[in-house]
KEZADO-60950 format. One record per residue: residue number from 0; x negated, y, z negated of N, C-alpha, C, O in turn. Coordinates in Angstrom, 3 decimals. Each point is the difference from the previous one (the first is absolute). Layout:
N
<NUM; <X; Y; Z>; <X; Y; Z>; <X; Y; Z>; <X; Y; Z>>
...
//
This chain:
129
<0; <39.066; 12.648; -24.851>; <-0.986; -0.929; -0.519>; <-0.306; -1.101; 1.015>; <-1.157; -0.371; 0.200>>
<1; <2.221; -0.152; 0.444>; <-0.208; -1.043; 0.998>; <-0.818; 0.528; 1.170>; <-0.841; -0.706; 0.557>>
<2; <1.099; 1.956; -0.194>; <-0.725; 0.604; 1.117>; <-1.493; 0.090; -0.321>; <-0.833; -0.264; 0.867>>
<3; <0.492; 0.627; -2.085>; <-1.404; 0.094; -0.412>; <-0.649; -1.375; 0.043>; <-1.136; -0.135; 0.454>>
<4; <1.848; -0.886; -0.922>; <-0.539; -1.362; 0.043>; <-0.204; -0.472; 1.435>; <-0.995; -0.661; 0.300>>
<5; <1.931; 0.996; 0.586>; <-0.142; -0.383; 1.406>; <-1.200; 0.689; 0.641>; <-0.748; -0.625; 0.752>>
<6; <0.566; 1.900; -1.044>; <-1.149; 0.735; 0.543>; <-1.297; -0.592; -0.544>; <-0.959; -0.197; 0.745>>
<7; <0.935; -0.084; -2.044>; <-1.185; -0.594; -0.615>; <-0.310; -1.359; 0.633>; <-1.156; -0.290; 0.308>>
<8; <2.172; -0.534; -0.114>; <-0.190; -1.318; 0.618>; <-0.512; 0.142; 1.432>; <-0.864; -0.764; 0.429>>
<9; <1.393; 1.740; 0.311>; <-0.446; 0.217; 1.381>; <-1.467; 0.418; 0.040>; <-0.755; -0.454; 0.860>>
<10; <0.355; 1.318; -1.787>; <-1.395; 0.442; -0.060>; <-0.913; -1.184; -0.320>; <-1.049; -0.158; 0.624>>
<11; <1.434; -0.660; -1.575>; <-0.804; -1.173; -0.374>; <-0.112; -0.966; 1.178>; <-1.089; -0.499; 0.283>>
<12; <2.189; 0.230; 0.401>; <-0.031; -0.912; 1.149>; <-0.875; 0.551; 1.122>; <-0.735; -0.752; 0.640>>
<13; <0.810; 2.044; -0.401>; <-0.840; 0.621; 1.023>; <-1.471; -0.149; -0.364>; <-0.822; -0.334; 0.853>>
<14; <0.493; 0.579; -2.107>; <-1.377; -0.134; -0.466>; <-0.492; -1.437; 0.154>; <-1.107; -0.230; 0.486>>
<15; <1.920; -0.725; -0.896>; <-0.390; -1.408; 0.093>; <-0.169; -0.449; 1.445>; <-0.921; -0.758; 0.303>>
<16; <1.782; 1.208; 0.583>; <-0.142; -0.401; 1.404>; <-1.242; 0.627; 0.617>; <-0.643; -0.621; 0.846>>
<17; <0.291; 1.831; -1.250>; <-1.223; 0.630; 0.505>; <-1.221; -0.775; -0.470>; <-0.949; -0.183; 0.763>>
<18; <0.961; -0.273; -2.006>; <-1.121; -0.792; -0.515>; <-0.093; -1.333; 0.721>; <-1.100; -0.474; 0.287>>
<19; <2.221; -0.125; 0.005>; <-0.002; -1.296; 0.675>; <-0.530; 0.108; 1.417>; <-0.537; -0.974; 0.528>>
<20; <0.675; 2.142; 0.109>; <-0.459; 0.173; 1.370>; <-1.492; 0.283; 0.094>; <-0.560; -0.050; 1.095>>
<21; <-0.096; 0.344; -2.208>; <-1.435; 0.215; 0.038>; <-0.672; -1.340; 0.248>; <0.415; -1.023; -0.546>>
<22; <-1.450; 1.035; 1.367>; <-0.678; -1.255; 0.284>; <-1.497; 0.207; -0.073>; <-0.492; 1.121; -0.121>>
<23; <-0.206; -2.215; 0.198>; <-1.451; 0.035; 0.006>; <-0.530; -0.232; 1.403>; <-1.136; -0.441; 0.173>>
<24; <1.950; 0.734; 0.827>; <-0.408; -0.174; 1.379>; <-0.934; 1.124; 0.417>; <0.136; 1.139; -0.445>>
<25; <-1.097; -1.485; 1.316>; <-0.839; 1.033; 0.596>; <0.833; 0.762; 1.019>; <0.810; -0.590; 0.714>>
<26; <-1.007; 1.876; -0.651>; <0.690; 0.835; 0.978>; <-0.936; 1.115; 0.432>; <-0.796; 0.505; -0.792>>
<27; <0.902; -0.128; 2.054>; <-0.806; 1.122; 0.495>; <0.337; 1.273; -0.769>; <-0.789; 0.944; -0.014>>
<28; <1.944; -0.914; -0.618>; <0.397; 1.160; -0.797>; <-0.878; 0.175; -1.238>; <0.064; 1.039; -0.657>>
<29; <-0.883; -2.042; 0.329>; <-0.935; 0.109; -1.113>; <-1.194; 0.880; 0.380>; <-0.778; 0.409; -0.862>>
<30; <0.643; -0.127; 2.145>; <-1.120; 0.782; 0.512>; <0.409; 1.466; 0.137>; <1.183; 0.323; -0.108>>
<31; <-2.147; 0.564; 0.345>; <0.344; 1.419; 0.150>; <1.049; 0.223; 1.095>; <0.041; -0.728; 0.991>>
<32; <0.799; 1.738; -1.184>; <1.044; 0.318; 0.981>; <-0.586; 0.341; 1.362>; <0.508; -0.429; 1.036>>
<33; <-1.565; 1.193; -1.052>; <-0.627; 0.430; 1.250>; <-1.346; -0.708; 0.149>; <-0.950; 0.286; -0.729>>
<34; <0.886; -1.203; 1.674>; <-1.259; -0.704; 0.266>; <-0.572; 0.576; 1.288>; <0.513; -0.242; 1.093>>
<35; <-1.580; 1.005; -1.245>; <-0.617; 0.686; 1.132>; <-1.220; -0.746; 0.529>; <-0.308; 0.052; 1.191>>
<36; <-0.384; -0.748; -2.098>; <-1.258; -0.627; 0.383>; <-0.156; -1.325; -0.738>; <0.269; -0.091; -1.197>>
<37; <-0.707; -0.933; 1.924>; <-0.288; -1.299; -0.605>; <-1.342; -0.488; 0.525>; <-0.226; -0.076; 1.208>>
<38; <-0.655; -0.251; -2.141>; <-1.276; -0.613; 0.350>; <0.100; -1.476; -0.352>; <0.379; -0.358; -1.115>>
<39; <-0.720; -0.491; 2.068>; <0.085; -1.447; -0.176>; <-1.397; -0.560; -0.198>; <-0.917; 0.309; 0.761>>
<40; <0.758; -1.136; -1.789>; <-1.227; -0.774; -0.192>; <0.398; -1.462; 0.081>; <0.848; -0.466; -0.761>>
<41; <-1.463; -0.254; 1.684>; <0.315; -1.409; 0.216>; <-1.201; -0.831; -0.430>; <-1.120; 0.225; 0.458>>
<42; <1.364; -1.189; -1.344>; <-1.062; -0.860; -0.517>; <0.285; -1.439; 0.414>; <1.079; -0.532; -0.263>>
<43; <-2.060; -0.090; 0.914>; <0.130; -1.390; 0.428>; <-1.394; -0.607; 0.095>; <-0.874; 0.539; 0.680>>
<44; <0.674; -1.647; -1.356>; <-1.282; -0.729; 0.033>; <-1.186; 0.899; -0.334>; <-1.052; -0.090; 0.634>>
<45; <1.223; 0.945; -1.619>; <-1.088; 0.867; -0.433>; <-0.244; 1.201; 0.893>; <-0.883; 0.810; -0.285>>
<46; <1.637; -0.679; 1.350>; <-0.141; 1.132; 0.920>; <1.091; 1.031; -0.285>; <1.152; -0.353; -0.254>>
<47; <-1.529; 1.626; 0.298>; <0.972; 1.076; -0.188>; <0.065; 0.852; 1.257>; <-1.022; 0.397; 0.559>>
<48; <2.247; -0.126; -0.130>; <0.248; 0.891; 1.126>; <0.939; 1.091; -0.493>; <0.961; -0.281; -0.717>>
<49; <-1.234; 1.522; 1.098>; <0.833; 1.108; -0.461>; <0.415; 0.861; 1.181>; <-0.796; 0.255; 0.904>>
<50; <2.052; 0.192; -0.918>; <0.494; 0.898; 1.035>; <1.179; 0.797; -0.543>; <0.581; -0.346; -1.028>>
<51; <-0.243; 1.408; 1.730>; <1.139; 0.843; -0.373>; <1.153; -0.281; 0.955>; <-0.206; -0.214; 1.195>>
<52; <1.408; 0.217; -1.733>; <1.179; -0.193; 0.840>; <0.401; 1.332; 0.620>; <0.076; 1.021; -0.683>>
<53; <0.176; -1.048; 1.968>; <0.468; 1.179; 0.720>; <1.526; -0.019; 0.035>; <0.613; -0.913; -0.551>>
<54; <-0.004; 1.886; 1.176>; <1.458; 0.194; -0.017>; <0.785; -1.272; 0.313>; <0.836; -0.413; -0.804>>
<55; <-1.084; -0.215; 1.950>; <0.748; -1.191; 0.388>; <-0.291; -1.163; -0.951>; <0.909; -0.723; -0.407>>
<56; <-2.174; 0.555; 0.062>; <-0.388; -1.058; -0.930>; <0.593; 0.204; -1.379>; <0.352; -0.962; -0.682>>
<57; <-0.243; 2.212; 0.274>; <0.579; 0.330; -1.299>; <1.475; -0.394; -0.049>; <0.466; -0.538; -1.003>>
<58; <0.259; 0.803; 2.073>; <1.424; -0.369; 0.054>; <0.175; -1.521; 0.013>; <0.901; -0.525; -0.655>>
<59; <-1.749; -0.176; 1.392>; <0.066; -1.473; 0.025>; <-0.312; -0.570; -1.377>; <0.629; -0.965; -0.435>>
<60; <-1.603; 1.564; -0.252>; <-0.367; -0.446; -1.342>; <1.163; 0.200; -0.972>; <0.304; -0.885; -0.799>>
<61; <0.344; 2.048; 0.869>; <1.160; 0.258; -0.865>; <1.113; -1.010; 0.278>; <0.638; -0.490; -0.932>>
<62; <-0.404; 0.179; 2.196>; <1.026; -0.991; 0.358>; <-0.362; -1.374; -0.546>; <0.862; -0.728; -0.493>>
<63; <-2.142; 0.378; 0.583>; <-0.451; -1.284; -0.550>; <0.261; -0.051; -1.508>; <0.518; -0.993; -0.512>>
<64; <-0.880; 2.072; -0.197>; <0.233; 0.049; -1.450>; <1.481; -0.121; -0.335>; <0.385; -0.735; -0.909>>
<65; <0.441; 1.465; 1.654>; <1.444; -0.036; -0.256>; <0.571; -1.396; 0.232>; <0.999; -0.371; -0.618>>
<66; <-1.622; -0.402; 1.500>; <0.486; -1.342; 0.302>; <-0.427; -1.065; -0.994>; <0.534; -1.109; 0.010>>
<67; <-1.502; 1.440; -0.878>; <-0.459; -0.989; -0.974>; <1.049; -0.220; -1.086>; <0.671; 0.934; -0.440>>
<68; <-0.550; -2.164; 0.028>; <0.844; -0.345; -1.133>; <-0.929; -0.548; -1.077>; <-0.564; -1.084; 0.151>>
<69; <0.408; 1.834; -1.235>; <-0.964; -0.386; -1.031>; <0.570; 0.278; -1.380>; <0.577; 1.058; -0.247>>
<70; <-0.743; -2.005; -0.631>; <0.524; 0.073; -1.361>; <-1.165; 0.001; -0.988>; <-0.976; -0.731; 0.176>>
<71; <1.088; 1.552; -1.208>; <-1.069; 0.096; -0.990>; <-0.273; -1.364; -0.628>; <0.914; -0.769; -0.296>>
<72; <-2.193; 0.501; 0.104>; <-0.421; -1.250; -0.631>; <-1.102; 0.325; -0.999>; <-0.949; 0.717; 0.319>>
<73; <1.080; -1.244; -1.511>; <-0.974; 0.241; -1.066>; <-1.029; -1.131; 0.011>; <0.357; -1.176; 0.063>>
<74; <-1.626; 1.546; -0.126>; <-1.086; -0.971; -0.054>; <-0.799; 0.219; -1.276>; <-0.087; 1.118; -0.509>>
<75; <-0.491; -2.191; 0.004>; <-0.902; 0.128; -1.136>; <-1.273; 0.697; 0.464>; <-0.413; -0.137; 1.152>>
<76; <-0.198; 0.880; -2.056>; <-1.235; 0.701; 0.335>; <-1.051; -1.001; 0.467>; <-0.205; -1.040; -0.626>>
<77; <-0.452; 1.364; 1.722>; <-1.014; -0.880; 0.571>; <0.562; -1.019; 0.975>; <-0.760; -0.727; 0.640>>
<78; <2.087; 0.661; -0.516>; <0.638; -0.960; 0.906>; <0.888; 0.681; 1.033>; <0.962; -0.598; 0.483>>
<79; <-1.275; 1.835; -0.143>; <0.798; 0.708; 0.998>; <-0.424; -0.455; 1.399>; <-1.075; -0.578; 0.157>>
<80; <1.893; 0.828; 0.845>; <-0.391; -0.350; 1.370>; <-1.316; 0.655; 0.425>; <-0.729; -0.557; 0.821>>
<81; <0.423; 1.713; -1.362>; <-1.243; 0.680; 0.331>; <-1.219; -0.613; -0.659>; <-1.130; 0.318; 0.370>>
<82; <1.344; -1.198; -1.349>; <-1.117; -0.638; -0.696>; <-0.499; -1.258; 0.698>; <-1.043; -0.539; -0.370>>
<83; <1.769; 0.066; 1.370>; <-0.421; -1.230; 0.678>; <-1.025; 0.315; 1.082>; <-0.007; 1.090; 0.572>>
<84; <-0.849; -2.053; -0.304>; <-1.014; 0.157; 1.042>; <0.628; -0.231; 1.366>; <0.977; -0.736; 0.139>>
<85; <-1.554; 1.372; 0.852>; <0.497; -0.175; 1.362>; <1.215; 0.873; 0.241>; <0.229; 0.985; -0.702>>
<86; <0.528; -1.356; 1.687>; <1.185; 0.774; 0.330>; <-0.337; 1.231; 0.819>; <-1.140; 0.225; 0.407>>
<87; <2.153; 0.539; -0.190>; <-0.097; 1.194; 0.835>; <0.755; 1.114; -0.716>; <1.051; -0.240; -0.592>>
<88; <-1.583; 1.450; 0.646>; <0.627; 1.121; -0.699>; <0.040; 1.221; 0.910>; <-0.983; 0.346; 0.656>>
<89; <2.146; 0.293; -0.638>; <0.157; 1.310; 0.615>; <0.264; 0.979; -1.134>; <0.968; -0.157; -0.742>>
<90; <-1.818; 1.164; 0.604>; <0.221; 1.052; -0.991>; <0.366; 1.273; 0.742>; <-0.659; 0.389; 0.964>>
<91; <1.716; 0.250; -1.427>; <0.509; 1.203; 0.649>; <-0.098; 1.170; -0.976>; <0.647; 0.003; -1.048>>
<92; <-1.457; 0.986; 1.401>; <-0.134; 1.209; -0.806>; <0.860; 1.074; 0.649>; <-0.192; 0.344; 1.167>>
<93; <1.132; 0.178; -1.927>; <1.013; 0.909; 0.532>; <-0.304; 1.439; -0.415>; <-0.267; 0.284; -1.168>>
<94; <0.314; 0.614; 2.153>; <-0.186; 1.439; -0.233>; <-1.245; 0.292; -0.840>; <0.073; 0.679; -1.024>>
<95; <-1.210; -1.200; 1.470>; <-1.290; 0.245; -0.667>; <-0.007; -0.392; -1.470>; <-0.606; 0.689; -0.820>>
<96; <1.271; -1.788; 0.478>; <-0.046; -0.511; -1.365>; <1.204; 0.331; -0.860>; <0.017; -0.332; -1.185>>
<97; <0.985; 0.977; 1.752>; <1.216; 0.295; -0.771>; <0.646; -1.298; -0.487>; <0.567; -0.048; -1.092>>
<98; <-0.658; -0.987; 1.899>; <0.516; -1.321; -0.361>; <-0.777; -1.039; 0.796>; <-0.666; 0.325; 0.983>>
<99; <0.755; -1.562; -1.413>; <-0.623; -1.079; 0.761>; <0.754; -1.295; -0.262>; <0.585; -0.200; -1.064>>
<100; <-0.614; -0.663; 2.057>; <0.561; -1.340; -0.151>; <-0.940; -0.968; 0.703>; <-0.794; 0.387; 0.856>>
<101; <0.903; -1.642; -1.235>; <-0.778; -1.046; 0.656>; <0.925; -1.138; 0.386>; <0.992; -0.279; -0.673>>
<102; <-1.341; -0.367; 1.770>; <0.718; -1.180; 0.476>; <-1.010; -1.134; 0.004>; <-0.958; 0.015; 0.773>>
<103; <1.173; -0.996; -1.637>; <-0.939; -1.103; -0.182>; <0.570; -1.250; 0.658>; <1.127; -0.408; -0.283>>
<104; <-1.922; -0.192; 1.163>; <0.409; -1.208; 0.717>; <-0.881; -1.149; -0.489>; <-1.187; -0.061; 0.322>>
<105; <1.773; -0.843; -1.099>; <-0.733; -1.162; -0.510>; <0.472; -1.282; 0.673>; <-0.126; -1.085; -0.568>>
<106; <0.659; 1.203; 1.750>; <0.550; -1.117; 0.759>; <1.224; 0.493; 0.740>; <0.532; 1.064; -0.316>>
<107; <-0.080; -1.827; 1.297>; <1.106; 0.478; 0.841>; <1.290; 0.225; -0.783>; <0.811; 0.845; 0.378>>
<108; <-0.613; -1.586; -1.456>; <1.219; 0.164; -0.798>; <-0.276; 0.535; -1.395>; <0.856; -0.088; -0.880>>
<109; <-2.031; 0.635; 0.675>; <-0.373; 0.498; -1.329>; <-0.567; 1.407; 0.135>; <-1.214; 0.204; 0.010>>
<110; <2.132; 0.768; 0.093>; <-0.391; 1.396; 0.179>; <0.591; 0.849; -1.118>; <1.067; -0.297; -0.538>>
<111; <-1.788; 1.360; 0.208>; <0.396; 0.843; -1.121>; <-0.240; 1.463; 0.331>; <-0.891; 0.344; 0.777>>
<112; <1.707; 0.509; -1.385>; <-0.201; 1.445; 0.056>; <-0.403; 0.441; -1.400>; <0.629; -0.382; -0.988>>
<113; <-1.675; 1.183; 0.912>; <-0.414; 0.609; -1.261>; <0.307; 1.484; 0.107>; <-0.588; 0.707; 0.819>>
<114; <1.509; -0.239; -1.647>; <0.423; 1.399; 0.031>; <0.154; 0.493; -1.431>; <0.699; -0.615; -0.806>>
<115; <-1.353; 1.720; 0.497>; <0.064; 0.590; -1.336>; <-0.337; -1.027; -1.083>; <0.682; -0.084; -1.021>>
<116; <-1.734; -0.689; 1.253>; <-0.508; -1.017; -0.932>; <0.978; -1.140; -0.248>; <-0.151; -0.740; -0.972>>
<117; <1.144; 0.589; 1.831>; <0.964; -1.092; -0.141>; <-0.054; -0.885; 1.242>; <-0.033; 0.489; 1.129>>
<118; <0.026; -1.796; -1.361>; <-0.021; -0.966; 1.090>; <1.417; -0.339; 0.422>; <0.904; -0.100; -0.829>>
<119; <-0.724; -0.076; 2.137>; <1.290; -0.388; 0.567>; <-0.238; -1.153; 0.970>; <-0.792; 0.129; 0.933>>
<120; <1.473; -1.255; -1.145>; <-0.111; -1.152; 0.897>; <0.880; 0.248; 1.221>; <1.174; 0.345; -0.132>>
<121; <-1.744; -0.522; 1.311>; <0.707; 0.263; 1.255>; <0.696; -1.278; 0.455>; <-0.632; -1.050; 0.117>>
<122; <1.935; 1.144; 0.139>; <0.751; -1.188; 0.416>; <0.088; -0.132; 1.521>; <0.388; -1.054; 0.505>>
<123; <-0.741; 2.105; 0.225>; <0.011; -0.055; 1.466>; <-1.326; 0.545; 0.546>; <-0.020; 1.038; 0.662>>
<124; <-1.087; -1.740; -0.941>; <-1.312; 0.539; 0.359>; <-0.195; 0.190; 1.503>; <0.340; -0.863; 0.811>>
<125; <-0.893; 2.011; -0.475>; <-0.398; 0.311; 1.370>; <-1.266; 0.844; -0.075>; <-0.209; 0.733; -0.967>>
<126; <-0.621; -0.838; 1.977>; <-1.205; 0.820; 0.035>; <0.371; 1.423; 0.404>; <0.862; 0.205; 0.854>>
<127; <-1.515; 0.772; -1.469>; <0.350; 1.389; 0.306>; <-0.422; 0.448; 1.396>; <0.572; 0.945; 0.543>>
<128; <-1.568; -1.613; 0.047>; <-0.499; 0.431; 1.314>; <-0.208; -1.193; 0.901>; <-0.416; 0.158; 1.148>>
//
């Protein structure tokens, strides 16, 4: 009987520790496992520039994403970082639309990642290019 209780307690503790380790941090692991193609759309002052990342650029972009530290942040509807005027936006379309993310720059210390309809505040903002 004690052995069953110990096993049950171990299972519960394992489950609880797994739940505690889940976070709302942005991670490149939220994106497709195989990223073959990325199209970049850059918006600044009403101007849009679009280009595709090639092999070397793709690896640098992945490294940049992996280096970001961003935590999920909830905004009221109509008050998201994307709703403000001005700023700069990089939109990344992955594998012809399989996934997409955006990097919104509303000031040097006010940057956000939009991934899967969830906003993430970036604590170590850097420009992707």
